[in-house]
C-alpha positions as CSV (number, residue, x, y, z in Angstrom):
1,M,159.5,99.8,143.3
2,I,156.4,97.5,143.6
3,D,154.3,98.2,146.8
4,L,153.4,94.9,148.4
5,S,151.9,96.4,151.6
6,V,148.3,95.6,150.6
7,T,148.6,92.1,149.7
8,S,151.0,91.2,152.4
9,G,149.8,93.4,155.3
10,L,153.5,94.4,155.8
11,P,155.4,97.7,155.0
12,I,157.6,96.0,152.2
13,K,158.2,96.7,148.5
14,I,160.1,94.8,145.8
15,G,162.8,96.8,144.1
16,P,164.3,96.8,140.5
17,D,167.0,94.5,141.8
18,N,164.3,91.8,142.8
19,R,165.0,92.3,146.6
20,L,162.7,93.2,149.4
21,K,162.8,96.7,150.9
22,F,161.7,96.6,154.5
23,N,160.2,99.9,156.0
24,Q,160.1,100.5,159.8
25,P,159.0,99.2,162.1
26,L,159.5,95.9,160.3
27,P,163.0,94.7,160.8
28,D,165.2,94.0,157.9
29,V,165.8,90.3,157.0
30,E,168.8,89.2,154.9
31,P,167.8,86.8,152.0
32,Q,169.3,83.6,151.2
33,A,170.0,83.6,147.6
34,R,169.5,80.4,145.4
35,T,172.3,80.5,142.6
36,F,172.3,79.1,139.2
37,E,175.2,76.9,140.2
38,E,173.0,75.5,143.1
39,M,170.0,74.9,140.8
40,K,171.8,73.2,138.0
41,S,171.1,69.7,139.2
42,V,167.3,70.1,138.8
43,L,167.1,72.1,135.6
44,K,165.9,70.8,132.2
45,D,169.0,72.2,130.5
46,P,171.9,72.8,133.0
47,D,174.0,74.0,130.3
48,A,171.8,76.8,129.3
49,K,172.9,80.4,130.0
50,P,170.8,81.9,132.9
51,P,169.3,85.4,132.8
52,F,170.9,86.2,136.2
53,D,173.1,84.2,138.6
54,E,170.8,84.5,141.6
55,L,167.6,82.8,140.5
56,Y,165.6,83.4,143.6
57,Y,165.6,84.9,147.1
58,M,164.2,83.3,150.4
59,Y,163.4,85.6,153.4
60,R,162.8,83.5,156.5
61,H,161.3,84.6,159.9
62,V,159.7,87.8,158.6
63,N,157.5,89.5,161.2
64,F,157.0,92.5,163.5
65,K,158.8,92.4,166.9
66,E,155.4,92.7,168.6
67,H,154.3,89.5,167.1
68,Q,157.4,87.5,168.0
69,K,155.9,85.8,171.1
70,V,152.8,84.7,169.4
71,I,154.7,83.3,166.5
72,E,157.2,81.5,168.9
73,Q,154.4,80.0,170.8
74,A,152.6,78.7,167.7
75,E,155.9,77.3,166.6
76,V,155.7,78.6,163.0
77,S,157.5,80.8,160.7
78,Y,156.3,83.5,158.1
79,D,158.6,83.5,155.0
80,I,158.7,85.2,151.8
81,T,160.1,84.0,148.4
82,V,161.0,86.2,145.5
83,I,161.3,84.6,142.0
84,P,162.3,87.0,139.2
85,A,160.7,86.4,135.8
86,G,162.9,84.8,133.1
87,K,163.8,81.4,131.6
88,I,166.8,79.2,131.7
89,G,166.8,78.0,128.2
90,D,163.0,77.3,127.6
91,E,162.4,76.5,131.2
92,Y,160.5,79.0,133.4
93,N,162.3,80.2,136.6
94,K,161.3,78.1,139.6
95,T,162.4,77.1,143.0
96,V,164.7,74.0,143.6
97,G,161.8,71.8,145.2
98,H,161.8,69.6,148.1
99,Y,159.5,67.3,150.3
100,H,158.7,67.7,154.1
101,S,159.7,65.1,156.7
102,V,157.0,62.9,158.2
103,K,155.9,63.8,161.6
104,S,157.0,61.3,164.2
105,G,154.2,58.9,165.4
106,T,152.1,59.7,162.2
107,Q,151.8,59.0,158.5
108,F,151.6,62.7,157.8
109,A,154.4,65.0,156.5
110,Y,154.2,68.5,157.5
111,P,151.8,70.9,155.4
112,E,152.3,74.3,154.4
113,V,150.2,77.3,153.2
114,Y,151.2,79.8,150.6
115,E,149.7,83.3,149.3
116,V,150.8,85.0,146.2
117,L,151.7,88.5,147.0
118,H,152.6,89.7,143.2
119,G,152.9,88.0,140.0
120,K,151.5,84.8,138.7
121,A,152.5,81.3,140.1
122,L,152.2,77.7,139.1
123,F,152.3,75.3,142.0
124,L,153.4,71.8,141.0
125,L,153.2,69.1,143.4
126,Q,154.0,65.4,143.2
127,K,153.4,62.3,145.5
128,M,155.7,59.3,145.4
129,D,155.7,56.0,147.3
130,P,157.6,56.2,150.7
131,T,160.9,55.0,149.3
132,F,160.7,57.6,146.7
133,E,160.9,55.0,143.9
134,D,157.5,55.3,142.1
135,L,155.5,58.3,141.2
136,I,152.0,58.3,142.2
137,T,150.3,61.5,141.3
138,V,151.1,64.9,139.9
139,I,148.8,68.0,140.7
140,A,149.3,71.6,139.4
141,M,147.4,74.8,140.4
142,E,147.8,78.4,139.0
143,A,147.5,81.3,141.5
144,S,147.7,85.2,141.3
145,A,148.0,88.0,143.7
146,G,145.8,87.4,146.7
147,E,145.2,83.8,146.3
148,K,146.3,81.1,148.7
149,V,147.2,77.4,148.3
150,V,147.6,74.7,151.0
151,Y,150.3,72.1,150.4
152,P,148.9,68.6,151.5
153,P,151.1,66.2,153.4
154,N,153.5,64.0,151.7
155,Y,153.8,66.0,148.3
156,G,157.0,67.2,147.0
157,H,156.7,70.9,145.5
158,I,158.0,73.7,143.5
159,I,156.8,77.1,142.5
160,V,157.3,78.3,139.0
161,N,157.1,81.9,137.7
162,I,154.9,81.6,134.6
163,G,154.3,85.4,134.3
164,D,156.1,88.4,132.9
165,E,156.6,90.0,136.4
166,V,158.6,89.2,139.4
167,L,156.7,86.5,141.6
168,V,156.4,87.1,145.3
169,T,154.9,84.5,147.4
170,S,154.6,84.2,151.3
171,N,154.2,81.0,153.4
172,W,153.4,80.0,157.0
173,V,155.1,76.7,157.9
174,G,155.9,74.8,161.1
175,E,159.2,75.0,162.7
176,K,159.5,71.3,163.4
177,F,160.0,69.6,160.1
178,E,163.0,68.8,157.9
179,R,163.2,70.1,154.3
180,M,164.1,66.9,152.1
181,Y,166.0,68.0,148.9
182,K,167.6,64.8,147.9
183,P,164.6,63.0,146.4
184,V,164.1,65.9,143.9
185,N,167.8,66.5,143.3
186,D,168.3,62.8,142.7
187,R,165.8,62.9,139.8
188,H,167.1,66.1,138.3
189,G,164.1,68.0,139.3
190,M,160.4,67.4,139.6
191,S,158.7,64.8,137.3
192,Y,157.7,67.6,134.9
193,Y,159.6,70.6,133.6
194,V,157.4,73.8,132.9
195,I,158.7,75.3,129.7
196,D,157.8,77.9,127.1
197,D,155.1,76.7,124.7
198,G,156.1,79.1,122.0
199,K,152.8,80.7,122.0
200,G,153.0,83.0,125.0
201,G,152.1,80.4,127.4
202,Y,153.6,77.3,129.1
203,K,153.5,73.5,128.9
204,M,154.7,70.6,131.1
205,V,157.2,68.2,129.6
206,P,158.2,64.9,131.3
207,N,161.5,64.6,133.1
208,K,163.1,61.5,131.8
209,H,164.6,60.5,135.1
210,Y,161.3,59.3,136.3
211,G,160.1,55.7,135.2
212,K,156.5,56.7,134.5
213,H,154.5,60.0,134.2
214,P,150.9,60.2,135.6
215,A,149.0,62.8,133.7
216,V,149.0,66.3,135.6
217,R,145.7,67.0,137.4
218,I,144.9,70.6,137.3
219,I,143.0,71.6,140.7
220,D,141.8,74.6,142.3
221,N,141.7,75.7,145.9
222,K,137.9,75.1,146.5
223,F,138.6,72.3,149.0
224,M,141.3,74.2,150.8
225,H,138.8,76.8,152.2
226,R,137.9,74.3,154.9
227,F,141.0,75.8,156.8
228,E,140.4,79.1,158.6
229,I,143.6,80.7,157.2
230,M,142.1,80.4,153.7
231,G,138.7,81.9,154.6
232,S,139.9,85.4,155.5
233,H,140.1,88.2,153.0
234,K,142.9,89.7,154.9
235,P,146.6,89.2,154.0
236,M,147.7,85.7,155.4
237,Y,150.3,87.3,157.8
238,L,147.6,89.3,159.6
239,T,145.3,86.3,159.9
240,G,148.1,84.1,161.3
241,V,149.3,86.5,164.0
242,N,145.8,87.5,165.1
243,N,144.4,84.0,165.0
244,P,147.3,81.7,165.6
245,K,144.8,78.7,165.9
246,S,144.2,79.0,162.2
247,L,147.8,77.8,161.8
248,E,147.4,74.7,164.0
249,F,147.2,72.3,161.1
250,L,150.8,73.1,160.2
251,N,152.1,71.4,163.2
252,F,149.3,69.0,163.8
253,P,148.3,67.6,160.5
254,E,147.0,64.3,162.1
255,K,144.1,66.4,163.6
256,Y,143.1,67.8,160.2
257,A,143.5,64.5,158.2
258,V,140.0,64.8,156.6
259,E,140.5,68.5,155.4
260,L,143.9,67.7,154.2
261,S,143.0,64.6,152.2
262,S,140.2,66.4,150.6
263,I,142.4,68.9,148.9
264,T,143.2,66.5,146.1
265,S,139.8,65.0,145.9
């Protein structure tokens, strides 16, 4: 088993079956599994033989009971995603991908913040016009255990496991938004697929179902440190429950327009 208590701040481990093991006093959470059949429509090669039928697991509302009131008042959720290492054909295992709905009365979709608890991740984000017809920009960022990433508003996103070990990520997200899977599903995935380059690394190849493909911009998280949740060296869970003000931007992106827009500068 892999102990995740140091990086997460929670008494959890990841077992050889790629499922989380919860230790008291943390309540157990049953995962939602994303199967190969559910993922077929967004894969580069939907006819490829998958290494396993359940491609990743999502654990929603993970928290100690003593923090429940604080979390409810902040209207947020702490979730954990487990993405086993492996490839479907030559494509690295990934999440299905989605956009977030726009907050009523604003031009901002709800943002999100992630932390890598174990493994190596590639965060791939893309922005399209409001009708989801034209692709505007694509950005990518690598992150390893202990690193955090803020998803800016109006970007669709996936997480790709580009490592040899199971990838475990956590996230804080507001409770008011809707996950929009259709724009990604209709195009058979994001604008780029992340595949094995045959040299021990990865490369990104265009998805033909998009009309144009802007070059992928590689960014880091230096401008993301304007958010209090990013500045702490403590696990993101502990920062959030001890300082819920640090999560305010998740539900009020309009108040943090400058900070959020600077992420992709």
